[in-house]
N, C-alpha and C positions, 0 to 999 in steps of 0.2 A: 095787100102787100104789107100793111102795118102788122097784121096778125102773124105773117110769116117771119118778119124781123123779130117780133117779140118771141116767137117760138124758138128761133135759132139762138137768140140771146139767152133765153132761159135754159136751153139745152147746153150751151157752152158753160154757163154758171154751174149747173148741176154736175156736169161731167168734170169740170175743173176741181170741184170739191172732192170728187172721188179719186181723181188721178194725182193731183198735186199733193205732195206730202205736207203734213201739218208743220207749222213753224216750231222752232225749238223753244218758244216762249215758256211752255210748260216744263221744259227740262231744267229751267233755272228760275230762281225767284230771289227775293230779298228777305232778310230777317231784320226786324226793326221794332221799335216801340210803336204800336198802334194806339191811337187816341180815340176814345169813344165817349159819348155823352147820352144822358137821359134827362130830359127837361123835367121840372117838377110835375109830379103826378103821372109820369110815363113809366112803363114797366119793360120797355124794350131798349136795347142799345142801338145807337145810331153812330156809324163811323163819322168822326169829326172831320170835316173837310177844310178846317182851318187849324192853325196851331193853337196852343194853349194860352195865347195872349188875348183871350176874349173874356168878356164879362160873363159871369154865371150867376144865376139867381139862387136865392135861398131855397132849399128843397131839391136842388138838382143833384144828380149823381155823375161823377167824373170817373171814367174807367181807362185804365192803361193795361195793355196786354202785349207781351213780347211775342210777335207773330212771325210766321213765314207766309209770304204771299207772292204770287207771280203777277200781281197787279199793284197799282199805287194806292188802292183802297184797301185798308186792313180787312182781312177776311175772317179773322178769328177774334170775335168779341170775348170779353171776360165771361167765364162760365158762371160766375156769381151773378145772380139776377140784380139788376139795378133798383133795389128797393130802398128808397130813402127812409121809409118808416121802420124797416128792420135795422138798417145800419146806424141810423141816428135815433133809435128808440131811447127815450129818456133824456135827450138833449133838448132843453127848453129853448124856445125862440127868445131873441133878445133884440130890441130895436136898434142897437148900436153895432150889431154884427150880423153875419149870415152863417147858416149851417150848410155844409156841402158834404155829401157822402162820397167817399173815395174808395175805389177798388183798384188794386194793382196786382196783376197776375204775371208771373215770370215765365210763362209759356211752358213748352214741352221739352223733355229731354231729346226728342226727335230732332229738334232744330236748334238746341242750345249749342253755343260754341264748344268745341272739343275741350274737355278738361274742366268745364265750368259747371257748377252745381246750380240747379234751378231752386230758387228760394220759395218759401211758402207764400201763399197769397196774403196780401194785406188788405183788410177792410177797416176803415176808420171813419168816424164822423169828425169833420174838421170845423171848428168855429174860427171864422176869419173876418177880417175887416170887410166892410160893405163894398169897398172899391177893389177887392182882391179879384184877380183873374185866375184861370185854371192853373197857370204855372206857379202862382203863389200858393195855392192850395197844395199842389204836389210837393213843393219845396218845404212845406211845413212838416211833412211826414218822411220824405226820403231825400237823400243826397242826389242831386241832378248833375249829370255830365252832358253838356250840349256842344254841338258843332258851332262854328262861327256863323253858319247859316241859320241857326236856331233849331235845327233838327235835334230831337232828344236822342242821345246816344246811349246813355246808361242811367239806371236807377239803382241806388244803393250798391254801386260797383258792378252791376250786371247789365250787359256784358262788360268785362274788364277793360277791353281796349277798342274793339271795333265799333263802327257806326254805320248802320244801314247797309251792310255788305251784301253783294250778290253771291249766292251759293247754288250748287246743284240742288234740285229738289231732293229732300231727305228720302232715303229708301223706304222708310215707314209710311210715307205719304203717296208713294207711287202705286197706282191701281193697276194691277195686271189683268189684262182682259183675256 
């Protein structure tokens, strides 16, 4: 009897995925500043699951990418590899400060707000106070516009006005089957 119940439940689940239309979640998404990190010695981006008010170690790489995502986890990491050695080449260590590599990518024209120009990628080595957090490093290089919630809305005036808006999936990202 248990096998029969399992079989019927499985059949219902399989059939429902074939008959019930998929949700509209993929039809829309959000464009916002995604925050990524690479710990010292790491060469892959990791989506930061906290805001930039966290401590970062000397030798880390901080990444910002203006993304479109249908999820709350940024899906488009910066294309520039998080290489501290490359970005901070020639910047000597100092016991009174820390060095953080910073990458800021302004995203794609495909999801940029209408009429706004996508700026060139910024890569810099930032020497900062030992107690500096990610937001401090970012603020040393670009002007930050944030919502009262702390959400980063704009960097160097991009985007000019919006903050984490929901939009239809850009046509260039729709995969036709």
